[in-house]
MARLOKE-205704 format. One record per residue (C-alpha): residue in one letter; x, y, z. Coordinates in steps of 0.2 Angstrom, whole numbers, plus 5000, padded with zeros to 4 digits. Layout:
aXYZ ...
REM end
This chain:
m548950455310 l549750295316 s551350315327 i553050235324 e552750135340 w551150055333 l552050025316 f553449935326 w552249815335 l551349775319 l552849725309 l553649635324 p552549475323 i552849465304 v554749465306 v554749345320 f553549225310 y554749235295 g556249195306 l555449035313 l555048965295 p556248825289 s557648885278 g556948815263 r555248905264 r556049075269 r556449135251 g554649105245 g553949195260 c555149345258 y554149425245 s552549405255 v553349485270 c554049625260 a552449655251 g551549665268 a552849785276 i552649895261 a550749895262 l550849945281 v552050085278 a550950155264 g549450145275 f550450235289 f550750385277 t549050385268 a547850345282 a546650485287 p547350585302 i546450545318 q545650705325 p545950745343 e544450705354 l543550855361 p542150845374 v540350865367 t539850965382 a541351065389 r541451105407 p541451295411 p542651365424 l542151335441 g542451505449 e542451685445 l543351735429 s544651875428 c545851935415 h547651945423 g546751955440 v545652105435 r543852095431 p542452225427 g541752305443 m543452315452 t544152485458 q545652565450 s546652545467 d546352355467 a546852335449 t548452435451 a548852335467 l548752175455 l549652245440 g550852375447 p551052555440 g550152595424 v550352725411 v548852825405 v548452805386 e546952925385 d545552975396 g545052825406 l546152705397 w547752635405 r549152525400 y550052405412 r551352275412 d551352145398 q550352265387 v548752245398 m547452375394 v546152425407 e544752555405 y544052645420 d542452745421 a542152915429 h542052835446 n543752745444 q542952575442 v543552445429 v542352435414 g543552345402 v545052235402 h546052175387 g547452055390 k548351895385 q547651765398 l546051715407 e546051645425 s544751555436 e545051535454 g546851585452 h547251455438 v547551505420 v546151425409 l546551515392 r548051605385 a548351705369 g549151585357 d548151435363 p547251345348 k545451385345 q544951205350 r545451255368 l543851365369 a542851205369 y543651145384 v543351305394 f541751375388 p540051285384 p539451315366 v538251465364 p536751435352 g536951535336 q538851575340 t539651405337 g541051405324 q541051595321 l542951605323 d543151765313 p544251905319 f542952035315 v541451945322 p541251945341 l541251775350 y540151785365 y540251645379 r539151665394 q539751625411 g539051695427 g538151835417 v539751895409 e540051905390 f541851885384 l542551935367 f543851825359 s544751895343 v545751755334 e547151755320 g547051595310 d546751455322 r547351525338 v546751655351 s547551815350 g546751915364 i545451915377 v544252055381 m543152075396 d541952225395 t540352185405 v540052205423 p539452035430 a537652015433 s537052035451 t535651905450 g535351745442 d536251675427 k535451785414 p536751875402 s536952055406 q536752185392 k538352225383 k538952395389 v538852525376 k540552615374 t540352785368 k541852905365 i541653095366 q542753175353 l543253365354 y543153485339 r543753665337 d542553775328 n542753805310 g542353985311 r540553965305 g539853885320 k540153705314 p541353575321 g543053585312 q544753505317 a544753365330 v545853405345 t546353325362 y546153485371 f545553665369 d546553825369 p545853965380 s545554065364 d544353925358 h542854025363 v541653905354 q541953715357 h541053565350 m540853385357 i540153245347 a539753065353 p539052925341 h537352875346 s536052765336 a534252765342 g533452695326 d531652765323 r531452815342 i531853005346 p532852995363 r532953135376 i534753205374 r535553315388 w537353375389 v538253435404 c539853525403 k540653585419 p542353645427 v543253515438 k544753625443 t545253785435 g546553925438 n545154055439 p543254035442 v542154005427 r540654125427 s539054025422 r538154185416 p539054215399 r539154025396 q537953945383 l537653765380 t536653695366 s536353505362 s535653425346 r535553255337 v536253245319 g536053075311 d536852945322 e537753075332 a537353175348 r538153345347 a538453485360 t539153665358 v539753765372 s540353945371 l541054085381 e541254265375 r542954285383 d544454175384 w544154015394 p545053995411 w546353855409 g545953705419 l545153535419 y543353515413 r542153375411 a540853335398 e539353215401 l538053145389 y536353085396 v535152985385 d533452965392 g534053015409 e535452885409 l537352935408 q537852865391 a539652945389 s540853055399 r542653125397 n543753245406 y544653365395 v545853505397 i545853695392 s547553755392 q548853845382 p550053745372 v551753695380 e552653825370 k551653965379 l551653905397 r552553995411 v552853965429 r551554065439 h552254015456 f553853935463 s554053865481 r555453785491 l554753635501 l555453565517 d556053385516 t555053265527 n555853095527 g556353105508 r554653175503 p554153365500 g553353445514 p552653615518 p553353775509 a554853855518 q555554035517 v557354005522 m558653865521 t560153815532 p561753725527 k561253575536 e559653545525 r560553425513 t558953385503 v557953525495 h556353515486 f555553635473 e553853645466 a553353745450 l551553785447 l551153825428 d549853935421 g549153785411 y549353595408 l550753495400 m549953395386 g550853265376 e552753235376 t553753365386 h555653375389 v555853445407 v557553515413 w557953585430 k559553685432 y560353725449 l561453875449 r562653945462 v562654135461 d564254235465 p563754365478 s565154485472 t564954485453 g563254405451 s563854275439 q562954105439 t563753935438 v562653775435 f563253645447 f561753515445 e560553475431 q559053355431 a558153305415 s556653195411 d555353165398 l553553165402 r552353075390 d550453105390 e550553205406 r549053305411 s549753405426 n550053595430 s551353555444 l553153495442 t554253455457 s556153425458 y557353385473 l559253385475 t560253295489 a561953375493 t563353255498 r563953385511 d563253545520 w562753685508 i563953835506 p563053995513 g562554115499 p561354145485 y560654015473 r559453995459 v558453855451 e557753865433 l556453765424 y556553725405 l555153645395 n555653585378 g557253695379 r556353855383 k556553935400 v554853955408 g555354025426 h556654035440 h556754045458 d558054125469 y558454065486 s559854085499 v560753975512 k561054065528 v561954005543 e561054105556 a559354065549 t558153935556 s556953855544 r555153905546 a553753835537 t552353945530 s550553915530 h550253995514 d549753875500 p549853955483 r548753825475 
REM end
């Protein structure tokens, strides 16, 4: 479409020419000038718009690509150093600043990044919100994929053996996903990594999968795992491995039974124990034709409303951080740390309250002098810690600390402050 500036320069010669005409001829030429001006204005508004020029062959990025500085194959520690602290969303999936999502495998390596901008050699080459024409400037067209700007159809562009998925809304990019580890040799595109999720199910009482769950109760003697897997007409070799990672009590392998099967496009496993399962962290792995296809860590634990503290410890302060366990406390120890070990894991949202109480040695009455509250979300932990720093020396006498989960008292610990005592660290670790 013609700009106002071009319209001005087109009309200027006509106006100047009209002004140079003798006065007797201006009236007759006025109609011609007006007609010409009207024609130019009409052409300005009716002319077909000029499309922005796009290069026929777009130049791809020169260097290695990353999403918010993170790329598949990086370690979790390197990704955290770039993105800052993260929050776990589910097993293997973390959320960082600016809603960046990063997925890690069992070896703490990045296998997927979902974010809002793509960089090359430290420069941003594509952002969420850019028009889809921007892709032509960044990536070369791929045969068979040109023009498929559909939010449900993957758009694959090859660069250094990496496949990128772009989802769009209307005519703009809405997100960027990198989910393939770069190829190590040549420029051949790597095979897209199959992302298989393992889902947990309670038994329905008849030996079949029932309710889907995120963790098991120790009383769930029969447990089911299902992972989607399509092998077509081929019959693959399927093998499941379920093993304890860290448990409160040892798991005896003799009474445990594990069966695997394939039903339709699903690989299934059933693991059972005749007695209650020891609470703790477990791991399920699915192997197809000898290769690891899927894995997840899962928890066997009582729900939070049944948890209790199995051991309390007072810990020495070492430069503001909890140190080794200690038996006694002196008035000069301004900062005191406590650790509570639970008989299970915290799952989901939990409101945690620590109460510090002074005990009257003559009457036994208790008075709360400090309270500390926090909300834990998606926390998979069986250990809670708290600390308190006094503004002055402690008054000698008996004290108590209590722990509450969702308003329910789950345990307490009595300790004393003694003037003549010297703080001694113990070598016993209850864990």
